[in-house]
All heavy atoms as TSV, in Angstrom:
chain	resi	resn	atom	element	x	y	z
A	1	MET	N	N	90.105	77.139	92.717
A	1	MET	CA	C	91.221	77.981	93.095
A	1	MET	C	C	90.750	79.432	93.099
A	1	MET	O	O	90.754	80.093	92.078
A	1	MET	CB	C	92.382	77.776	92.126
A	1	MET	CG	C	93.480	78.763	92.334
A	1	MET	SD	S	94.867	78.600	91.210
A	1	MET	CE	C	94.175	79.169	89.686
A	2	PRO	N	N	90.306	79.952	94.230
A	2	PRO	CA	C	89.879	81.342	94.288
A	2	PRO	C	C	91.066	82.303	94.262
A	2	PRO	O	O	92.129	82.016	94.802
A	2	PRO	CB	C	89.136	81.458	95.614
A	2	PRO	CG	C	89.302	80.178	96.320
A	2	PRO	CD	C	90.051	79.234	95.456
A	3	ILE	N	N	90.840	83.431	93.625
A	3	ILE	CA	C	91.799	84.531	93.624
A	3	ILE	C	C	91.060	85.749	94.151
A	3	ILE	O	O	90.026	86.134	93.612
A	3	ILE	CB	C	92.352	84.813	92.217
A	3	ILE	CG1	C	93.046	83.574	91.667
A	3	ILE	CG2	C	93.292	86.012	92.247
A	3	ILE	CD1	C	93.469	83.680	90.223
A	4	VAL	N	N	91.577	86.337	95.204
A	4	VAL	CA	C	90.971	87.508	95.832
A	4	VAL	C	C	91.858	88.706	95.547
A	4	VAL	O	O	93.064	88.663	95.798
A	4	VAL	CB	C	90.842	87.309	97.361
A	4	VAL	CG1	C	90.259	88.545	98.020
A	4	VAL	CG2	C	90.026	86.071	97.673
A	5	ASN	N	N	91.267	89.766	95.006
A	5	ASN	CA	C	91.999	91.017	94.779
A	5	ASN	C	C	91.517	92.044	95.787
A	5	ASN	O	O	90.318	92.316	95.869
A	5	ASN	CB	C	91.750	91.541	93.361
A	5	ASN	CG	C	92.373	90.646	92.325
A	5	ASN	OD1	O	93.573	90.453	92.320
A	5	ASN	ND2	N	91.553	90.079	91.471
A	6	ILE	N	N	92.445	92.610	96.535
A	6	ILE	CA	C	92.129	93.645	97.519
A	6	ILE	C	C	92.863	94.910	97.102
A	6	ILE	O	O	94.081	94.888	96.932
A	6	ILE	CB	C	92.570	93.223	98.937
A	6	ILE	CG1	C	91.851	91.936	99.368
A	6	ILE	CG2	C	92.331	94.353	99.929
A	6	ILE	CD1	C	92.334	91.377	100.689
A	7	GLN	N	N	92.123	95.988	96.952
A	7	GLN	CA	C	92.738	97.280	96.647
A	7	GLN	C	C	92.536	98.202	97.844
A	7	GLN	O	O	91.425	98.311	98.366
A	7	GLN	CB	C	92.112	97.908	95.407
A	7	GLN	CG	C	92.409	97.146	94.136
A	7	GLN	CD	C	91.828	97.843	92.924
A	7	GLN	OE1	O	90.740	98.384	92.963
A	7	GLN	NE2	N	92.582	97.829	91.841
A	8	VAL	N	N	93.615	98.822	98.257
A	8	VAL	CA	C	93.574	99.774	99.364
A	8	VAL	C	C	94.348	101.018	98.962
A	8	VAL	O	O	95.236	100.956	98.104
A	8	VAL	CB	C	94.174	99.181	100.666
A	8	VAL	CG1	C	93.356	98.010	101.162
A	8	VAL	CG2	C	95.622	98.768	100.477
A	9	THR	N	N	94.022	102.129	99.564
A	9	THR	CA	C	94.809	103.328	99.298
A	9	THR	C	C	96.172	103.177	99.954
A	9	THR	O	O	96.331	102.492	100.961
A	9	THR	CB	C	94.116	104.596	99.830
A	9	THR	OG1	O	93.805	104.420	101.209
A	9	THR	CG2	C	92.857	104.909	99.052
A	10	ARG	N	N	97.168	103.827	99.359
A	10	ARG	CA	C	98.541	103.732	99.870
A	10	ARG	C	C	98.673	104.663	101.079
A	10	ARG	O	O	99.199	105.766	101.001
A	10	ARG	CB	C	99.551	104.111	98.796
A	10	ARG	CG	C	100.993	103.817	99.231
A	10	ARG	CD	C	101.988	104.172	98.162
A	10	ARG	NE	N	101.759	103.430	96.937
A	10	ARG	CZ	C	102.306	102.253	96.635
A	10	ARG	NH1	N	103.117	101.691	97.478
A	10	ARG	NH2	N	102.038	101.659	95.506
A	11	GLU	N	N	98.172	104.191	102.186
A	11	GLU	CA	C	98.273	104.880	103.465
A	11	GLU	C	C	98.026	103.828	104.521
A	11	GLU	O	O	97.581	102.730	104.219
A	11	GLU	CB	C	97.262	106.015	103.565
A	11	GLU	CG	C	95.825	105.547	103.434
A	11	GLU	CD	C	94.839	106.689	103.393
A	11	GLU	OE1	O	95.081	107.716	104.029
A	11	GLU	OE2	O	93.825	106.539	102.720
A	12	SER	N	N	98.298	104.152	105.742
A	12	SER	CA	C	98.136	103.166	106.803
A	12	SER	C	C	97.524	103.811	108.033
A	12	SER	O	O	97.791	104.976	108.319
A	12	SER	CB	C	99.491	102.574	107.169
A	12	SER	OG	O	99.358	101.694	108.260
A	13	PRO	N	N	96.730	103.060	108.752
A	13	PRO	CA	C	96.230	103.581	110.027
A	13	PRO	C	C	97.309	103.592	111.103
A	13	PRO	O	O	97.143	104.189	112.148
A	13	PRO	CB	C	95.114	102.596	110.387
A	13	PRO	CG	C	95.458	101.335	109.675
A	13	PRO	CD	C	96.167	101.766	108.416
A	14	THR	N	N	98.448	102.945	110.818
A	14	THR	CA	C	99.553	102.905	111.772
A	14	THR	C	C	100.306	104.228	111.739
A	14	THR	O	O	100.784	104.631	110.677
A	14	THR	CB	C	100.519	101.751	111.422
A	14	THR	OG1	O	99.776	100.529	111.382
A	14	THR	CG2	C	101.635	101.654	112.446
A	15	PRO	N	N	100.408	104.929	112.875
A	15	PRO	CA	C	101.114	106.213	112.892
A	15	PRO	C	C	102.537	106.101	112.351
A	15	PRO	O	O	103.269	105.184	112.706
A	15	PRO	CB	C	101.114	106.596	114.373
A	15	PRO	CG	C	99.974	105.846	114.964
A	15	PRO	CD	C	99.888	104.557	114.177
A	16	GLY	N	N	102.898	107.007	111.454
A	16	GLY	CA	C	104.232	107.054	110.895
A	16	GLY	C	C	104.439	106.175	109.678
A	16	GLY	O	O	105.442	106.309	108.986
A	17	ALA	N	N	103.520	105.276	109.386
A	17	ALA	CA	C	103.664	104.391	108.231
A	17	ALA	C	C	103.112	105.081	106.989
A	17	ALA	O	O	102.088	105.750	107.047
A	17	ALA	CB	C	102.929	103.082	108.466
A	18	LYS	N	N	103.825	104.932	105.875
A	18	LYS	CA	C	103.406	105.572	104.632
A	18	LYS	C	C	102.572	104.647	103.757
A	18	LYS	O	O	102.033	105.071	102.748
A	18	LYS	CB	C	104.615	106.063	103.850
A	18	LYS	CG	C	105.348	107.184	104.558
A	18	LYS	CD	C	106.484	107.705	103.735
A	18	LYS	CE	C	107.177	108.843	104.477
A	18	LYS	NZ	N	108.274	109.391	103.712
A	19	SER	N	N	102.502	103.393	104.142
A	19	SER	CA	C	101.679	102.447	103.396
A	19	SER	C	C	101.224	101.358	104.365
A	19	SER	O	O	101.592	101.357	105.532
A	19	SER	CB	C	102.468	101.845	102.235
A	19	SER	OG	O	103.547	101.078	102.716
A	20	VAL	N	N	100.419	100.470	103.862
A	20	VAL	CA	C	99.948	99.365	104.676
A	20	VAL	C	C	101.168	98.534	105.086
A	20	VAL	O	O	102.030	98.238	104.260
A	20	VAL	CB	C	98.939	98.507	103.880
A	20	VAL	CG1	C	98.460	97.330	104.695
A	20	VAL	CG2	C	97.753	99.363	103.425
A	21	THR	N	N	101.249	98.185	106.350
A	21	THR	CA	C	102.421	97.450	106.841
A	21	THR	C	C	102.362	95.981	106.428
A	21	THR	O	O	101.295	95.462	106.076
A	21	THR	CB	C	102.520	97.529	108.369
A	21	THR	OG1	O	101.416	96.818	108.946
A	21	THR	CG2	C	102.542	98.974	108.857
A	22	ALA	N	N	103.490	95.314	106.526
A	22	ALA	CA	C	103.550	93.881	106.223
A	22	ALA	C	C	102.628	93.097	107.151
A	22	ALA	O	O	101.974	92.141	106.722
A	22	ALA	CB	C	104.986	93.382	106.348
A	23	GLU	N	N	102.554	93.509	108.399
A	23	GLU	CA	C	101.674	92.833	109.351
A	23	GLU	C	C	100.212	93.008	108.977
A	23	GLU	O	O	99.420	92.064	109.070
A	23	GLU	CB	C	101.921	93.355	110.777
A	23	GLU	CG	C	103.284	93.003	111.332
A	23	GLU	CD	C	104.399	93.941	110.859
A	23	GLU	OE1	O	104.114	95.038	110.320
A	23	GLU	OE2	O	105.569	93.562	111.014
A	24	GLU	N	N	99.833	94.215	108.553
A	24	GLU	CA	C	98.453	94.460	108.134
A	24	GLU	C	C	98.114	93.643	106.889
A	24	GLU	O	O	97.025	93.071	106.785
A	24	GLU	CB	C	98.233	95.954	107.873
A	24	GLU	CG	C	98.281	96.787	109.140
A	24	GLU	CD	C	98.456	98.272	108.889
A	24	GLU	OE1	O	98.955	98.676	107.820
A	24	GLU	OE2	O	98.088	99.040	109.797
A	25	LYS	N	N	99.058	93.568	105.951
A	25	LYS	CA	C	98.838	92.769	104.742
A	25	LYS	C	C	98.681	91.295	105.094
A	25	LYS	O	O	97.815	90.612	104.544
A	25	LYS	CB	C	99.985	92.970	103.758
A	25	LYS	CG	C	99.989	94.339	103.123
A	25	LYS	CD	C	101.179	94.515	102.207
A	25	LYS	CE	C	101.239	95.935	101.669
A	25	LYS	NZ	N	102.403	96.148	100.812
A	26	ALA	N	N	99.494	90.804	106.014
A	26	ALA	CA	C	99.390	89.407	106.428
A	26	ALA	C	C	98.016	89.117	107.026
A	26	ALA	O	O	97.419	88.066	106.770
A	26	ALA	CB	C	100.493	89.066	107.426
A	27	LYS	N	N	97.495	90.067	107.805
A	27	LYS	CA	C	96.165	89.893	108.392
A	27	LYS	C	C	95.082	89.902	107.315
A	27	LYS	O	O	94.111	89.139	107.400
A	27	LYS	CB	C	95.896	90.983	109.433
A	27	LYS	CG	C	96.684	90.803	110.705
A	27	LYS	CD	C	96.381	91.925	111.680
A	27	LYS	CE	C	97.199	91.792	112.947
A	27	LYS	NZ	N	96.920	92.884	113.900
A	28	LEU	N	N	95.223	90.761	106.307
A	28	LEU	CA	C	94.267	90.775	105.200
A	28	LEU	C	C	94.280	89.442	104.459
A	28	LEU	O	O	93.229	88.876	104.138
A	28	LEU	CB	C	94.585	91.906	104.221
A	28	LEU	CG	C	94.267	93.322	104.675
A	28	LEU	CD1	C	94.831	94.330	103.680
A	28	LEU	CD2	C	92.761	93.507	104.823
A	29	ILE	N	N	95.471	88.925	104.184
A	29	ILE	CA	C	95.604	87.652	103.474
A	29	ILE	C	C	94.981	86.520	104.294
A	29	ILE	O	O	94.203	85.712	103.782
A	29	ILE	CB	C	97.078	87.368	103.150
A	29	ILE	CG1	C	97.579	88.374	102.108
A	29	ILE	CG2	C	97.275	85.931	102.677
A	29	ILE	CD1	C	99.088	88.403	101.922
A	30	ALA	N	N	95.306	86.473	105.575
A	30	ALA	CA	C	94.763	85.423	106.437
A	30	ALA	C	C	93.247	85.529	106.546
A	30	ALA	O	O	92.535	84.519	106.460
A	30	ALA	CB	C	95.404	85.503	107.827
A	31	GLY	N	N	92.756	86.747	106.714
A	31	GLY	CA	C	91.313	86.943	106.877
A	31	GLY	C	C	90.522	86.595	105.632
A	31	GLY	O	O	89.474	85.938	105.707
A	32	ALA	N	N	91.020	87.028	104.465
A	32	ALA	CA	C	90.325	86.728	103.215
A	32	ALA	C	C	90.341	85.221	102.951
A	32	ALA	O	O	89.329	84.640	102.534
A	32	ALA	CB	C	90.973	87.479	102.055
A	33	SER	N	N	91.466	84.598	103.206
A	33	SER	CA	C	91.573	83.151	103.003
A	33	SER	C	C	90.637	82.395	103.940
A	33	SER	O	O	89.943	81.454	103.528
A	33	SER	CB	C	93.017	82.692	103.222
A	33	SER	OG	O	93.883	83.323	102.306
A	34	GLN	N	N	90.601	82.814	105.194
A	34	GLN	CA	C	89.730	82.161	106.172
A	34	GLN	C	C	88.257	82.339	105.808
A	34	GLN	O	O	87.453	81.415	105.966
A	34	GLN	CB	C	90.006	82.708	107.575
A	34	GLN	CG	C	89.284	81.951	108.671
A	34	GLN	CD	C	89.739	80.512	108.788
A	34	GLN	OE1	O	90.927	80.240	108.831
A	34	GLN	NE2	N	88.795	79.576	108.829
A	35	LEU	N	N	87.897	83.520	105.313
A	35	LEU	CA	C	86.516	83.772	104.903
A	35	LEU	C	C	86.083	82.803	103.801
A	35	LEU	O	O	84.991	82.230	103.858
A	35	LEU	CB	C	86.365	85.220	104.423
A	35	LEU	CG	C	84.985	85.610	103.898
A	35	LEU	CD1	C	83.949	85.529	105.008
A	35	LEU	CD2	C	85.036	86.997	103.294
A	36	LEU	N	N	86.956	82.584	102.813
A	36	LEU	CA	C	86.617	81.656	101.733
A	36	LEU	C	C	86.509	80.223	102.254
A	36	LEU	O	O	85.697	79.434	101.766
A	36	LEU	CB	C	87.632	81.761	100.604
A	36	LEU	CG	C	87.402	83.010	99.741
A	36	LEU	CD1	C	88.606	83.305	98.882
A	36	LEU	CD2	C	86.169	82.837	98.889
A	37	TRP	N	N	87.314	79.871	103.249
A	37	TRP	CA	C	87.198	78.556	103.868
A	37	TRP	C	C	85.872	78.437	104.611
A	37	TRP	O	O	85.135	77.470	104.447
A	37	TRP	CB	C	88.362	78.301	104.824
A	37	TRP	CG	C	88.152	77.104	105.699
A	37	TRP	CD1	C	87.860	77.106	107.029
A	37	TRP	CD2	C	88.200	75.731	105.300
A	37	TRP	NE1	N	87.723	75.824	107.486
A	37	TRP	CE2	C	87.917	74.956	106.434
A	37	TRP	CE3	C	88.432	75.086	104.095
A	37	TRP	CZ2	C	87.878	73.572	106.408
A	37	TRP	CZ3	C	88.395	73.709	104.061
A	37	TRP	CH2	C	88.123	72.962	105.213
A	38	ASP	N	N	85.556	79.455	105.426
A	38	ASP	CA	C	84.347	79.418	106.244
A	38	ASP	C	C	83.070	79.405	105.405
A	38	ASP	O	O	82.120	78.697	105.727
A	38	ASP	CB	C	84.303	80.629	107.185
A	38	ASP	CG	C	85.382	80.595	108.258
A	38	ASP	OD1	O	85.988	79.519	108.478
A	38	ASP	OD2	O	85.630	81.657	108.860
A	39	VAL	N	N	83.046	80.183	104.344
A	39	VAL	CA	C	81.818	80.338	103.564
A	39	VAL	C	C	81.695	79.291	102.452
A	39	VAL	O	O	80.623	78.729	102.241
A	39	VAL	CB	C	81.726	81.763	102.969
A	39	VAL	CG1	C	80.518	81.902	102.063
A	39	VAL	CG2	C	81.668	82.802	104.093
A	40	LEU	N	N	82.787	79.028	101.747
A	40	LEU	CA	C	82.724	78.158	100.578
A	40	LEU	C	C	83.484	76.853	100.728
A	40	LEU	O	O	83.482	76.024	99.808
A	40	LEU	CB	C	83.256	78.908	99.341
A	40	LEU	CG	C	82.516	80.184	98.957
A	40	LEU	CD1	C	83.210	80.846	97.770
A	40	LEU	CD2	C	81.056	79.884	98.629
A	41	GLY	N	N	84.192	76.684	101.845
A	41	GLY	CA	C	84.961	75.475	102.038
A	41	GLY	C	C	86.198	75.387	101.152
A	41	GLY	O	O	86.718	74.301	100.903
A	42	LYS	N	N	86.689	76.534	100.688
A	42	LYS	CA	C	87.879	76.545	99.831
A	42	LYS	C	C	89.131	76.380	100.696
A	42	LYS	O	O	89.339	77.143	101.636
A	42	LYS	CB	C	87.976	77.855	99.036
A	42	LYS	CG	C	86.802	78.085	98.106
A	42	LYS	CD	C	86.761	77.041	97.007
A	42	LYS	CE	C	85.624	77.308	96.042
A	42	LYS	NZ	N	85.569	76.339	94.955
A	43	PRO	N	N	89.971	75.408	100.391
A	43	PRO	CA	C	91.175	75.186	101.196
A	43	PRO	C	C	92.099	76.409	101.195
A	43	PRO	O	O	92.250	77.085	100.177
A	43	PRO	CB	C	91.860	74.000	100.510
A	43	PRO	CG	C	90.786	73.330	99.717
A	43	PRO	CD	C	89.839	74.420	99.320
A	44	LEU	N	N	92.705	76.660	102.342
A	44	LEU	CA	C	93.607	77.802	102.464
A	44	LEU	C	C	94.755	77.717	101.463
A	44	LEU	O	O	95.175	78.733	100.903
A	44	LEU	CB	C	94.172	77.888	103.888
A	44	LEU	CG	C	93.161	78.103	105.010
A	44	LEU	CD1	C	93.868	78.107	106.356
A	44	LEU	CD2	C	92.373	79.370	104.807
A	45	ASP	N	N	95.252	76.511	101.214
A	45	ASP	CA	C	96.412	76.380	100.324
A	45	ASP	C	C	96.061	76.467	98.840
A	45	ASP	O	O	96.933	76.373	97.992
A	45	ASP	CB	C	97.195	75.100	100.616
A	45	ASP	CG	C	96.392	73.831	100.384
A	45	ASP	OD1	O	95.192	73.915	100.059
A	45	ASP	OD2	O	96.974	72.749	100.544
A	46	SER	N	N	94.774	76.677	98.528
A	46	SER	CA	C	94.411	76.885	97.123
A	46	SER	C	C	93.846	78.278	96.884
A	46	SER	O	O	93.358	78.577	95.805
A	46	SER	CB	C	93.402	75.830	96.660
A	46	SER	OG	O	92.146	76.043	97.271
A	47	THR	N	N	93.900	79.125	97.906
A	47	THR	CA	C	93.376	80.488	97.792
A	47	THR	C	C	94.533	81.470	97.628
A	47	THR	O	O	95.470	81.468	98.421
A	47	THR	CB	C	92.553	80.861	99.040
A	47	THR	OG1	O	91.445	79.963	99.127
A	47	THR	CG2	C	92.045	82.283	98.970
A	48	PHE	N	N	94.435	82.284	96.591
A	48	PHE	CA	C	95.450	83.305	96.322
A	48	PHE	C	C	94.868	84.667	96.650
A	48	PHE	O	O	93.730	84.960	96.287
A	48	PHE	CB	C	95.877	83.262	94.847
A	48	PHE	CG	C	96.592	82.003	94.488
A	48	PHE	CD1	C	95.877	80.858	94.161
A	48	PHE	CD2	C	97.975	81.945	94.511
A	48	PHE	CE1	C	96.532	79.687	93.840
A	48	PHE	CE2	C	98.638	80.773	94.192
A	48	PHE	CZ	C	97.907	79.635	93.860
A	49	VAL	N	N	95.643	85.516	97.314
A	49	VAL	CA	C	95.210	86.864	97.670
A	49	VAL	C	C	96.237	87.847	97.127
A	49	VAL	O	O	97.439	87.702	97.383
A	49	VAL	CB	C	95.066	87.039	99.199
A	49	VAL	CG1	C	94.628	88.458	99.545
A	49	VAL	CG2	C	94.091	86.011	99.770
A	50	VAL	N	N	95.761	88.837	96.377
A	50	VAL	CA	C	96.622	89.870	95.806
A	50	VAL	C	C	96.204	91.201	96.423
A	50	VAL	O	O	95.024	91.567	96.385
A	50	VAL	CB	C	96.475	89.935	94.270
A	50	VAL	CG1	C	97.346	91.043	93.699
A	50	VAL	CG2	C	96.804	88.589	93.642
A	51	ILE	N	N	97.168	91.917	96.985
A	51	ILE	CA	C	96.892	93.230	97.576
A	51	ILE	C	C	97.565	94.283	96.713
A	51	ILE	O	O	98.767	94.216	96.454
A	51	ILE	CB	C	97.424	93.315	99.018
A	51	ILE	CG1	C	96.732	92.258	99.884
A	51	ILE	CG2	C	97.207	94.726	99.586
A	51	ILE	CD1	C	97.345	92.101	101.251
A	52	GLU	N	N	96.779	95.237	96.273
A	52	GLU	CA	C	97.300	96.333	95.456
A	52	GLU	C	C	97.090	97.638	96.211
A	52	GLU	O	O	95.968	97.952	96.617
A	52	GLU	CB	C	96.569	96.392	94.117
A	52	GLU	CG	C	97.026	97.506	93.232
A	52	GLU	CD	C	96.237	97.584	91.931
A	52	GLU	OE1	O	95.313	96.788	91.730
A	52	GLU	OE2	O	96.559	98.472	91.140
A	53	GLU	N	N	98.167	98.377	96.394
A	53	GLU	CA	C	98.066	99.693	97.025
A	53	GLU	C	C	97.974	100.747	95.928
A	53	GLU	O	O	98.778	100.753	94.997
A	53	GLU	CB	C	99.273	99.959	97.913
A	53	GLU	CG	C	99.300	99.075	99.148
A	53	GLU	CD	C	100.460	99.409	100.045
A	53	GLU	OE1	O	101.548	98.861	99.801
A	53	GLU	OE2	O	100.269	100.213	100.973
A	54	VAL	N	N	97.004	101.621	96.065
A	54	VAL	CA	C	96.742	102.642	95.057
A	54	VAL	C	C	97.030	104.016	95.670
A	54	VAL	O	O	96.585	104.313	96.783
A	54	VAL	CB	C	95.270	102.565	94.593
A	54	VAL	CG1	C	94.973	103.616	93.549
A	54	VAL	CG2	C	94.937	101.163	94.075
A	55	GLU	N	N	97.781	104.834	94.956
A	55	GLU	CA	C	98.046	106.200	95.420
A	55	GLU	C	C	96.724	106.950	95.594
A	55	GLU	O	O	95.786	106.762	94.804
A	55	GLU	CB	C	98.926	106.948	94.416
A	55	GLU	CG	C	100.306	106.365	94.239
A	55	GLU	CD	C	101.177	106.498	95.471
A	55	GLU	OE1	O	100.910	107.372	96.321
A	55	GLU	OE2	O	102.124	105.716	95.577
A	56	LEU	N	N	96.655	107.794	96.609
A	56	LEU	CA	C	95.421	108.540	96.869
A	56	LEU	C	C	94.947	109.319	95.652
A	56	LEU	O	O	93.744	109.416	95.396
A	56	LEU	CB	C	95.613	109.507	98.044
A	56	LEU	CG	C	95.727	108.875	99.415
A	56	LEU	CD1	C	95.957	109.958	100.458
A	56	LEU	CD2	C	94.510	108.069	99.757
A	57	GLU	N	N	95.886	109.878	94.896
A	57	GLU	CA	C	95.520	110.676	93.727
A	57	GLU	C	C	94.934	109.824	92.606
A	57	GLU	O	O	94.334	110.345	91.674
A	57	GLU	CB	C	96.743	111.435	93.200
A	57	GLU	CG	C	97.275	112.484	94.147
A	57	GLU	CD	C	98.096	111.905	95.304
A	57	GLU	OE1	O	98.547	110.740	95.222
A	57	GLU	OE2	O	98.254	112.614	96.314
A	58	ASN	N	N	95.113	108.511	92.686
A	58	ASN	CA	C	94.604	107.590	91.664
A	58	ASN	C	C	93.314	106.908	92.094
A	58	ASN	O	O	92.876	105.947	91.477
A	58	ASN	CB	C	95.654	106.521	91.340
A	58	ASN	CG	C	96.884	107.111	90.707
A	58	ASN	OD1	O	96.835	108.173	90.107
A	58	ASN	ND2	N	98.002	106.439	90.840
A	59	TRP	N	N	92.707	107.386	93.171
A	59	TRP	CA	C	91.492	106.789	93.700
A	59	TRP	C	C	90.529	107.927	93.980
A	59	TRP	O	O	90.888	108.922	94.598
A	59	TRP	CB	C	91.813	106.061	94.997
A	59	TRP	CG	C	90.766	105.129	95.494
A	59	TRP	CD1	C	89.427	105.363	95.603
A	59	TRP	CD2	C	90.969	103.811	95.983
A	59	TRP	NE1	N	88.784	104.282	96.119
A	59	TRP	CE2	C	89.716	103.307	96.370
A	59	TRP	CE3	C	92.086	103.009	96.144
A	59	TRP	CZ2	C	89.550	102.026	96.898
A	59	TRP	CZ3	C	91.912	101.744	96.679
A	59	TRP	CH2	C	90.665	101.262	97.045
A	60	GLY	N	N	89.308	107.799	93.538
A	60	GLY	CA	C	88.361	108.872	93.783
A	60	GLY	C	C	86.936	108.378	93.865
A	60	GLY	O	O	86.629	107.245	93.524
A	61	TRP	N	N	86.091	109.251	94.356
A	61	TRP	CA	C	84.654	109.011	94.337
A	61	TRP	C	C	83.966	110.358	94.389
A	61	TRP	O	O	84.585	111.364	94.720
A	61	TRP	CB	C	84.214	108.056	95.450
A	61	TRP	CG	C	83.999	108.642	96.817
A	61	TRP	CD1	C	82.807	109.059	97.336
A	61	TRP	CD2	C	84.962	108.857	97.839
A	61	TRP	NE1	N	82.979	109.519	98.613
A	61	TRP	CE2	C	84.300	109.402	98.946
A	61	TRP	CE3	C	86.329	108.654	97.926
A	61	TRP	CZ2	C	84.954	109.734	100.124
A	61	TRP	CZ3	C	86.970	108.982	99.095
A	61	TRP	CH2	C	86.292	109.509	100.181
A	62	GLY	N	N	82.729	110.382	94.013
A	62	GLY	CA	C	82.020	111.654	93.971
A	62	GLY	C	C	82.574	112.595	92.914
A	62	GLY	O	O	82.381	113.803	92.981
A	63	GLY	N	N	83.295	112.039	91.947
A	63	GLY	CA	C	83.828	112.853	90.863
A	63	GLY	C	C	85.156	113.527	91.134
A	63	GLY	O	O	85.640	114.288	90.307
A	64	VAL	N	N	85.759	113.252	92.294
A	64	VAL	CA	C	87.041	113.897	92.615
A	64	VAL	C	C	87.991	112.888	93.262
A	64	VAL	O	O	87.567	111.884	93.836
A	64	VAL	CB	C	86.847	115.103	93.568
A	64	VAL	CG1	C	86.020	116.193	92.918
A	64	VAL	CG2	C	86.203	114.675	94.870
A	65	PRO	N	N	89.309	113.163	93.215
A	65	PRO	CA	C	90.272	112.295	93.889
A	65	PRO	C	C	90.077	112.314	95.415
A	65	PRO	O	O	89.539	113.284	95.972
A	65	PRO	CB	C	91.633	112.888	93.516
A	65	PRO	CG	C	91.374	113.701	92.295
A	65	PRO	CD	C	89.970	114.205	92.434
A	66	VAL	N	N	90.518	111.268	96.077
A	66	VAL	CA	C	90.356	111.128	97.525
A	66	VAL	C	C	90.853	112.350	98.302
A	66	VAL	O	O	90.139	112.842	99.187
A	66	VAL	CB	C	91.041	109.840	98.032
A	66	VAL	CG1	C	91.132	109.814	99.545
A	66	VAL	CG2	C	90.289	108.614	97.535
A	67	PRO	N	N	92.055	112.889	98.017
A	67	PRO	CA	C	92.502	114.045	98.813
A	67	PRO	C	C	91.523	115.231	98.731
A	67	PRO	O	O	91.271	115.891	99.744
A	67	PRO	CB	C	93.858	114.405	98.198
A	67	PRO	CG	C	94.352	113.130	97.611
A	67	PRO	CD	C	93.111	112.449	97.088
A	68	GLU	N	N	90.968	115.480	97.560
A	68	GLU	CA	C	90.006	116.579	97.412
A	68	GLU	C	C	88.723	116.282	98.181
A	68	GLU	O	O	88.171	117.167	98.846
A	68	GLU	CB	C	89.689	116.824	95.938
A	68	GLU	CG	C	88.650	117.898	95.698
A	68	GLU	CD	C	89.043	119.282	96.210
A	68	GLU	OE1	O	90.251	119.553	96.358
A	68	GLU	OE2	O	88.137	120.087	96.484
A	69	MET	N	N	88.234	115.055	98.125
A	69	MET	CA	C	87.024	114.692	98.861
A	69	MET	C	C	87.242	114.868	100.353
A	69	MET	O	O	86.386	115.390	101.066
A	69	MET	CB	C	86.614	113.252	98.546
A	69	MET	CG	C	85.374	112.786	99.285
A	69	MET	SD	S	83.888	113.759	98.935
A	69	MET	CE	C	83.466	113.108	97.332
A	70	ARG	N	N	88.416	114.492	100.830
A	70	ARG	CA	C	88.709	114.652	102.259
A	70	ARG	C	C	88.792	116.119	102.649
A	70	ARG	O	O	88.338	116.499	103.730
A	70	ARG	CB	C	90.005	113.928	102.610
A	70	ARG	CG	C	89.842	112.421	102.572
A	70	ARG	CD	C	91.100	111.721	102.947
A	70	ARG	NE	N	90.913	110.275	102.930
A	70	ARG	CZ	C	91.876	109.400	103.091
A	70	ARG	NH1	N	93.116	109.811	103.310
A	70	ARG	NH2	N	91.627	108.112	103.045
A	71	ARG	N	N	89.359	116.947	101.780
A	71	ARG	CA	C	89.408	118.396	102.058
A	71	ARG	C	C	87.999	118.958	102.158
A	71	ARG	O	O	87.685	119.736	103.067
A	71	ARG	CB	C	90.190	119.126	100.971
A	71	ARG	CG	C	91.691	119.073	101.151
A	71	ARG	CD	C	92.417	120.040	100.216
A	71	ARG	NE	N	92.374	119.609	98.827
A	71	ARG	CZ	C	93.185	118.715	98.285
A	71	ARG	NH1	N	94.106	118.127	99.016
A	71	ARG	NH2	N	93.093	118.393	97.006
A	72	ARG	N	N	87.144	118.557	101.244
A	72	ARG	CA	C	85.768	119.052	101.249
A	72	ARG	C	C	85.030	118.630	102.521
A	72	ARG	O	O	84.305	119.419	103.120
A	72	ARG	CB	C	85.002	118.547	100.025
A	72	ARG	CG	C	85.481	119.169	98.733
A	72	ARG	CD	C	84.729	118.609	97.555
A	72	ARG	NE	N	85.248	119.121	96.293
A	72	ARG	CZ	C	84.720	118.862	95.107
A	72	ARG	NH1	N	83.663	118.082	95.011
A	72	ARG	NH2	N	85.255	119.364	94.022
A	73	ARG	N	N	85.214	117.388	102.897
A	73	ARG	CA	C	84.549	116.894	104.116
A	73	ARG	C	C	85.062	117.618	105.355
A	73	ARG	O	O	84.304	117.910	106.269
A	73	ARG	CB	C	84.746	115.395	104.255
A	73	ARG	CG	C	83.901	114.607	103.286
A	73	ARG	CD	C	83.996	113.146	103.583
A	73	ARG	NE	N	82.953	112.455	102.830
A	73	ARG	CZ	C	82.677	111.178	102.961
A	73	ARG	NH1	N	83.367	110.444	103.807
A	73	ARG	NH2	N	81.719	110.623	102.252
A	74	ALA	N	N	86.355	117.891	105.406
A	74	ALA	CA	C	86.944	118.590	106.555
A	74	ALA	C	C	86.387	120.012	106.661
A	74	ALA	O	O	86.167	120.518	107.764
A	74	ALA	CB	C	88.462	118.614	106.441
A	75	GLN	N	N	86.153	120.659	105.518
A	75	GLN	CA	C	85.622	122.016	105.518
A	75	GLN	C	C	84.175	122.051	105.979
A	75	GLN	O	O	83.714	123.060	106.519
A	75	GLN	CB	C	85.732	122.630	104.122
A	75	GLN	CG	C	87.154	122.933	103.710
A	75	GLN	CD	C	87.252	123.385	102.256
A	75	GLN	OE1	O	86.296	123.290	101.492
A	75	GLN	NE2	N	88.434	123.862	101.883
A	76	GLN	N	N	83.442	120.974	105.779
A	76	GLN	CA	C	82.039	120.902	106.169
A	76	GLN	C	C	81.852	120.749	107.673
A	76	GLN	O	O	80.786	121.010	108.199
A	76	GLN	CB	C	81.336	119.758	105.448
A	76	GLN	CG	C	81.206	119.964	103.970
A	76	GLN	CD	C	80.629	118.738	103.264
A	76	GLN	OE1	O	80.456	117.685	103.876
A	76	GLN	NE2	N	80.344	118.868	101.980
A	77	LYS	N	N	82.879	120.317	108.349
A	77	LYS	CA	C	82.768	120.074	109.811
A	77	LYS	C	C	82.868	121.337	110.593
A	77	LYS	O	O	83.327	122.326	110.313
A	77	LYS	CB	C	83.844	119.085	110.259
A	77	LYS	CG	C	83.592	117.710	109.721
A	77	LYS	CD	C	84.653	116.758	110.212
A	77	LYS	CE	C	84.368	115.372	109.663
A	77	LYS	NZ	N	85.314	114.392	110.112
């Protein structure tokens, strides 16, 4: 019984959306489940997928939160 945890920032590539849409989440669930079937032969009905949306301020790399990293990158261009 595989359990897949997916963490994404709370934003969406869909214009006007403030978070990942239900359709995008459904595609993530289907894709992750299919990958486990294709690679490991794990049945779709025994695979659990959990999607967690994380606020941008709670996600960082390079020692700073995502919004600050994006500001820095924008200034470099």
